[in-house]
Backbone atoms as SQL, in Angstrom:
CREATE TABLE atoms (id INTEGER PRIMARY KEY, chain TEXT, resi INTEGER, resn TEXT, atom TEXT, x REAL, y REAL, z REAL);
INSERT INTO atoms VALUES
  (1, 'A', 1, 'UNK', 'N', 108.385, 73.853, 115.272),
  (2, 'A', 1, 'UNK', 'CA', 107.416, 74.793, 115.810),
  (3, 'A', 1, 'UNK', 'C', 106.119, 74.027, 116.072),
  (4, 'A', 2, 'UNK', 'N', 105.585, 74.211, 117.237),
  (5, 'A', 2, 'UNK', 'CA', 104.323, 73.578, 117.619),
  (6, 'A', 2, 'UNK', 'C', 103.198, 74.605, 117.560),
  (7, 'A', 3, 'UNK', 'N', 102.109, 74.221, 116.907),
  (8, 'A', 3, 'UNK', 'CA', 100.915, 75.067, 116.847),
  (9, 'A', 3, 'UNK', 'C', 99.798, 74.311, 117.548),
  (10, 'A', 4, 'UNK', 'N', 99.167, 74.952, 118.531),
  (11, 'A', 4, 'UNK', 'CA', 98.102, 74.297, 119.290),
  (12, 'A', 4, 'UNK', 'C', 96.868, 74.103, 118.419),
  (13, 'A', 5, 'UNK', 'N', 95.924, 73.344, 118.925),
  (14, 'A', 5, 'UNK', 'CA', 94.692, 73.079, 118.198),
  (15, 'A', 5, 'UNK', 'C', 93.897, 74.323, 117.867),
  (16, 'A', 6, 'UNK', 'N', 94.047, 75.361, 118.680),
  (17, 'A', 6, 'UNK', 'CA', 93.327, 76.606, 118.403),
  (18, 'A', 6, 'UNK', 'C', 94.222, 77.653, 117.746),
  (19, 'A', 7, 'UNK', 'N', 95.357, 77.219, 117.184),
  (20, 'A', 7, 'UNK', 'CA', 96.188, 78.118, 116.379),
  (21, 'A', 7, 'UNK', 'C', 97.136, 79.002, 117.155),
  (22, 'A', 8, 'UNK', 'N', 97.520, 78.580, 118.358),
  (23, 'A', 8, 'UNK', 'CA', 98.456, 79.397, 119.145),
  (24, 'A', 8, 'UNK', 'C', 99.862, 78.818, 119.084),
  (25, 'A', 9, 'UNK', 'N', 100.843, 79.730, 119.195),
  (26, 'A', 9, 'UNK', 'CA', 102.256, 79.357, 119.254),
  (27, 'A', 9, 'UNK', 'C', 102.885, 80.006, 120.483),
  (28, 'A', 10, 'UNK', 'N', 104.016, 79.484, 120.902),
  (29, 'A', 10, 'UNK', 'CA', 104.724, 80.043, 122.054),
  (30, 'A', 10, 'UNK', 'C', 105.301, 81.412, 121.707),
  (31, 'A', 11, 'UNK', 'N', 105.747, 82.117, 122.730),
  (32, 'A', 11, 'UNK', 'CA', 106.359, 83.431, 122.507),
  (33, 'A', 11, 'UNK', 'C', 107.624, 83.316, 121.671),
  (34, 'A', 12, 'UNK', 'N', 108.411, 82.277, 121.912),
  (35, 'A', 12, 'UNK', 'CA', 109.638, 82.067, 121.135),
  (36, 'A', 12, 'UNK', 'C', 109.298, 81.830, 119.663),
  (37, 'A', 13, 'UNK', 'N', 108.305, 80.979, 119.401),
  (38, 'A', 13, 'UNK', 'CA', 107.918, 80.706, 118.022),
  (39, 'A', 13, 'UNK', 'C', 107.274, 81.925, 117.371),
  (40, 'A', 14, 'UNK', 'N', 106.502, 82.677, 118.121),
  (41, 'A', 14, 'UNK', 'CA', 105.901, 83.902, 117.582),
  (42, 'A', 14, 'UNK', 'C', 106.994, 84.889, 117.181),
  (43, 'A', 15, 'UNK', 'N', 108.001, 85.026, 118.015),
  (44, 'A', 15, 'UNK', 'CA', 109.112, 85.926, 117.701),
  (45, 'A', 15, 'UNK', 'C', 109.808, 85.481, 116.421),
  (46, 'A', 16, 'UNK', 'N', 110.003, 84.178, 116.267),
  (47, 'A', 16, 'UNK', 'CA', 110.626, 83.660, 115.034),
  (48, 'A', 16, 'UNK', 'C', 109.781, 83.999, 113.814),
  (49, 'A', 17, 'UNK', 'N', 108.473, 83.815, 113.920),
  (50, 'A', 17, 'UNK', 'CA', 107.588, 84.123, 112.801),
  (51, 'A', 17, 'UNK', 'C', 107.627, 85.602, 112.431),
  (52, 'A', 18, 'UNK', 'N', 107.825, 86.456, 113.426),
  (53, 'A', 18, 'UNK', 'CA', 107.855, 87.905, 113.203),
  (54, 'A', 18, 'UNK', 'C', 109.260, 88.425, 112.907),
  (55, 'A', 19, 'UNK', 'N', 110.257, 87.537, 112.920),
  (56, 'A', 19, 'UNK', 'CA', 111.666, 87.907, 112.711),
  (57, 'A', 19, 'UNK', 'C', 112.128, 88.906, 113.770),
  (58, 'A', 20, 'UNK', 'N', 111.713, 88.664, 115.013),
  (59, 'A', 20, 'UNK', 'CA', 112.117, 89.475, 116.160),
  (60, 'A', 20, 'UNK', 'C', 112.781, 88.561, 117.185),
  (61, 'A', 21, 'UNK', 'N', 113.525, 89.147, 118.086),
  (62, 'A', 21, 'UNK', 'CA', 114.023, 88.356, 119.210),
  (63, 'A', 21, 'UNK', 'C', 112.875, 88.175, 120.198),
  (64, 'A', 22, 'UNK', 'N', 112.934, 87.099, 120.967),
  (65, 'A', 22, 'UNK', 'CA', 111.892, 86.864, 121.978),
  (66, 'A', 22, 'UNK', 'C', 111.879, 88.002, 122.992),
  (67, 'A', 23, 'UNK', 'N', 113.038, 88.531, 123.311),
  (68, 'A', 23, 'UNK', 'CA', 113.121, 89.642, 124.260),
  (69, 'A', 23, 'UNK', 'C', 112.445, 90.894, 123.732),
  (70, 'A', 24, 'UNK', 'N', 112.622, 91.167, 122.441),
  (71, 'A', 24, 'UNK', 'CA', 111.978, 92.347, 121.855),
  (72, 'A', 24, 'UNK', 'C', 110.465, 92.180, 121.828),
  (73, 'A', 25, 'UNK', 'N', 110.005, 90.975, 121.484),
  (74, 'A', 25, 'UNK', 'CA', 108.558, 90.715, 121.499),
  (75, 'A', 25, 'UNK', 'C', 108.007, 90.869, 122.913),
  (76, 'A', 26, 'UNK', 'N', 108.741, 90.397, 123.890),
  (77, 'A', 26, 'UNK', 'CA', 108.323, 90.554, 125.288),
  (78, 'A', 26, 'UNK', 'C', 108.221, 92.031, 125.656),
  (79, 'A', 27, 'UNK', 'N', 109.194, 92.823, 125.230),
  (80, 'A', 27, 'UNK', 'CA', 109.167, 94.260, 125.517),
  (81, 'A', 27, 'UNK', 'C', 107.985, 94.936, 124.837),
  (82, 'A', 28, 'UNK', 'N', 107.692, 94.548, 123.592),
  (83, 'A', 28, 'UNK', 'CA', 106.523, 95.103, 122.899),
  (84, 'A', 28, 'UNK', 'C', 105.242, 94.763, 123.654),
  (85, 'A', 29, 'UNK', 'N', 105.148, 93.513, 124.116),
  (86, 'A', 29, 'UNK', 'CA', 103.966, 93.080, 124.874),
  (87, 'A', 29, 'UNK', 'C', 103.825, 93.893, 126.150),
  (88, 'A', 30, 'UNK', 'N', 104.933, 94.079, 126.867),
  (89, 'A', 30, 'UNK', 'CA', 104.905, 94.828, 128.129),
  (90, 'A', 30, 'UNK', 'C', 104.498, 96.286, 127.915),
  (91, 'A', 31, 'UNK', 'N', 104.868, 96.838, 126.762),
  (92, 'A', 31, 'UNK', 'CA', 104.536, 98.234, 126.451),
  (93, 'A', 31, 'UNK', 'C', 103.153, 98.373, 125.826),
  (94, 'A', 32, 'UNK', 'N', 102.471, 97.248, 125.585),
  (95, 'A', 32, 'UNK', 'CA', 101.155, 97.294, 124.969),
  (96, 'A', 32, 'UNK', 'C', 101.205, 97.602, 123.483),
  (97, 'A', 33, 'UNK', 'N', 102.350, 97.357, 122.844),
  (98, 'A', 33, 'UNK', 'CA', 102.523, 97.691, 121.433),
  (99, 'A', 33, 'UNK', 'C', 102.605, 96.469, 120.530),
  (100, 'A', 34, 'UNK', 'N', 102.599, 95.285, 121.089),
  (101, 'A', 34, 'UNK', 'CA', 102.729, 94.067, 120.300),
  (102, 'A', 34, 'UNK', 'C', 101.391, 93.462, 119.973),
  (103, 'A', 35, 'UNK', 'N', 101.420, 92.311, 119.322),
  (104, 'A', 35, 'UNK', 'CA', 100.173, 91.610, 119.020),
  (105, 'A', 35, 'UNK', 'C', 99.521, 91.101, 120.303),
  (106, 'A', 36, 'UNK', 'N', 98.209, 90.849, 120.275),
  (107, 'A', 36, 'UNK', 'CA', 97.526, 90.336, 121.467),
  (108, 'A', 36, 'UNK', 'C', 98.150, 89.014, 121.918),
  (109, 'A', 37, 'UNK', 'N', 98.324, 88.873, 123.217),
  (110, 'A', 37, 'UNK', 'CA', 98.944, 87.674, 123.784),
  (111, 'A', 37, 'UNK', 'C', 98.008, 87.028, 124.789),
  (112, 'A', 38, 'UNK', 'N', 98.191, 85.738, 124.962),
  (113, 'A', 38, 'UNK', 'CA', 97.470, 84.975, 125.977),
  (114, 'A', 38, 'UNK', 'C', 98.452, 84.651, 127.087),
  (115, 'A', 39, 'UNK', 'N', 98.052, 84.908, 128.329),
  (116, 'A', 39, 'UNK', 'CA', 98.907, 84.655, 129.486),
  (117, 'A', 39, 'UNK', 'C', 98.218, 83.620, 130.361),
  (118, 'A', 40, 'UNK', 'N', 98.912, 82.523, 130.608),
  (119, 'A', 40, 'UNK', 'CA', 98.382, 81.452, 131.455),
  (120, 'A', 40, 'UNK', 'C', 99.463, 81.010, 132.421),
  (121, 'A', 41, 'UNK', 'N', 99.050, 80.544, 133.575),
  (122, 'A', 41, 'UNK', 'CA', 99.991, 80.028, 134.551),
  (123, 'A', 41, 'UNK', 'C', 100.353, 81.063, 135.594),
  (124, 'A', 42, 'UNK', 'N', 101.112, 80.653, 136.558),
  (125, 'A', 42, 'UNK', 'CA', 101.533, 81.542, 137.632),
  (126, 'A', 42, 'UNK', 'C', 102.488, 82.600, 137.115),
  (127, 'A', 43, 'UNK', 'N', 102.236, 83.838, 137.444),
  (128, 'A', 43, 'UNK', 'CA', 103.084, 84.982, 137.081),
  (129, 'A', 43, 'UNK', 'C', 103.295, 85.091, 135.569),
  (130, 'A', 44, 'UNK', 'N', 102.355, 84.576, 134.780),
  (131, 'A', 44, 'UNK', 'CA', 102.438, 84.732, 133.336),
  (132, 'A', 44, 'UNK', 'C', 103.524, 83.929, 132.662),
  (133, 'A', 45, 'UNK', 'N', 103.822, 82.747, 133.160),
  (134, 'A', 45, 'UNK', 'CA', 104.903, 81.962, 132.586),
  (135, 'A', 45, 'UNK', 'C', 104.556, 81.283, 131.274),
  (136, 'A', 46, 'UNK', 'N', 103.306, 81.217, 130.938),
  (137, 'A', 46, 'UNK', 'CA', 102.914, 80.635, 129.653),
  (138, 'A', 46, 'UNK', 'C', 102.314, 81.738, 128.788),
  (139, 'A', 47, 'UNK', 'N', 103.118, 82.231, 127.896),
  (140, 'A', 47, 'UNK', 'CA', 102.681, 83.270, 126.976),
  (141, 'A', 47, 'UNK', 'C', 102.515, 82.614, 125.613),
  (142, 'A', 48, 'UNK', 'N', 101.401, 82.886, 124.963),
  (143, 'A', 48, 'UNK', 'CA', 101.203, 82.355, 123.623),
  (144, 'A', 48, 'UNK', 'C', 100.487, 83.392, 122.772),
  (145, 'A', 49, 'UNK', 'N', 100.543, 83.174, 121.468),
  (146, 'A', 49, 'UNK', 'CA', 99.959, 84.093, 120.493),
  (147, 'A', 49, 'UNK', 'C', 99.223, 83.279, 119.441),
  (148, 'A', 50, 'UNK', 'N', 98.083, 83.772, 118.997),
  (149, 'A', 50, 'UNK', 'CA', 97.380, 83.139, 117.881),
  (150, 'A', 50, 'UNK', 'C', 98.072, 83.571, 116.585),
  (151, 'A', 51, 'UNK', 'N', 98.272, 82.621, 115.703),
  (152, 'A', 51, 'UNK', 'CA', 98.932, 82.909, 114.436),
  (153, 'A', 51, 'UNK', 'C', 98.153, 83.975, 113.666),
  (154, 'A', 52, 'UNK', 'N', 96.828, 83.912, 113.702),
  (155, 'A', 52, 'UNK', 'CA', 96.026, 84.916, 112.983),
  (156, 'A', 52, 'UNK', 'C', 96.210, 86.315, 113.580),
  (157, 'A', 53, 'UNK', 'N', 96.425, 86.417, 114.894),
  (158, 'A', 53, 'UNK', 'CA', 96.689, 87.720, 115.515),
  (159, 'A', 53, 'UNK', 'C', 98.055, 88.258, 115.097),
  (160, 'A', 54, 'UNK', 'N', 99.028, 87.365, 114.945),
  (161, 'A', 54, 'UNK', 'CA', 100.352, 87.786, 114.480),
  (162, 'A', 54, 'UNK', 'C', 100.251, 88.357, 113.074),
  (163, 'A', 55, 'UNK', 'N', 99.511, 87.657, 112.206),
  (164, 'A', 55, 'UNK', 'CA', 99.343, 88.129, 110.828),
  (165, 'A', 55, 'UNK', 'C', 98.627, 89.475, 110.788),
  (166, 'A', 56, 'UNK', 'N', 97.591, 89.634, 111.596),
  (167, 'A', 56, 'UNK', 'CA', 96.853, 90.906, 111.639),
  (168, 'A', 56, 'UNK', 'C', 97.740, 92.036, 112.144),
  (169, 'A', 57, 'UNK', 'N', 98.587, 91.737, 113.123),
  (170, 'A', 57, 'UNK', 'CA', 99.487, 92.755, 113.672),
  (171, 'A', 57, 'UNK', 'C', 100.491, 93.196, 112.612),
  (172, 'A', 58, 'UNK', 'N', 101.014, 92.245, 111.838),
  (173, 'A', 58, 'UNK', 'CA', 101.942, 92.594, 110.756),
  (174, 'A', 58, 'UNK', 'C', 101.226, 93.451, 109.731),
  (175, 'A', 59, 'UNK', 'N', 100.020, 93.054, 109.347),
  (176, 'A', 59, 'UNK', 'CA', 99.266, 93.824, 108.347),
  (177, 'A', 59, 'UNK', 'C', 98.922, 95.226, 108.838),
  (178, 'A', 60, 'UNK', 'N', 98.710, 95.389, 110.129),
  (179, 'A', 60, 'UNK', 'CA', 98.359, 96.710, 110.669),
  (180, 'A', 60, 'UNK', 'C', 99.519, 97.695, 110.528),
  (181, 'A', 61, 'UNK', 'N', 100.713, 97.204, 110.376),
  (182, 'A', 61, 'UNK', 'CA', 101.865, 98.075, 110.238),
  (183, 'A', 61, 'UNK', 'C', 102.314, 98.266, 108.799),
  (184, 'A', 62, 'UNK', 'N', 101.516, 97.738, 107.874),
  (185, 'A', 62, 'UNK', 'CA', 101.878, 97.823, 106.448),
  (186, 'A', 62, 'UNK', 'C', 101.783, 99.256, 105.943),
  (187, 'A', 63, 'UNK', 'N', 102.748, 99.640, 105.151),
  (188, 'A', 63, 'UNK', 'CA', 102.780, 100.970, 104.537),
  (189, 'A', 63, 'UNK', 'C', 102.193, 100.862, 103.137),
  (190, 'A', 64, 'UNK', 'N', 101.036, 101.433, 102.940),
  (191, 'A', 64, 'UNK', 'CA', 100.336, 101.325, 101.648),
  (192, 'A', 64, 'UNK', 'C', 100.686, 102.451, 100.685),
  (193, 'A', 65, 'UNK', 'N', 101.728, 103.194, 100.958),
  (194, 'A', 65, 'UNK', 'CA', 102.049, 104.315, 100.059),
  (195, 'A', 65, 'UNK', 'C', 102.754, 103.877, 98.825);
C-alpha cells in the first residue's frame, strides 16, 4: 500500500482499509455517502482518499449504544 506525502491512498487501498470492495466504495462515492474523495485527472481517473478522512468516516458510523 502506498501512502502519499499528504496522507492519501488510492481508491483500491482505501477500500482495503475499510474492508469494502473497490466497486462498493465507488458506489458510495457516487451516491455521496462515502468518505470525502479527491478526484484528479481526466474524467476522474485518479481517485484518492486521505487516511484521516477514512478514519473519521468510520467513526461517524460508530454505534455508541
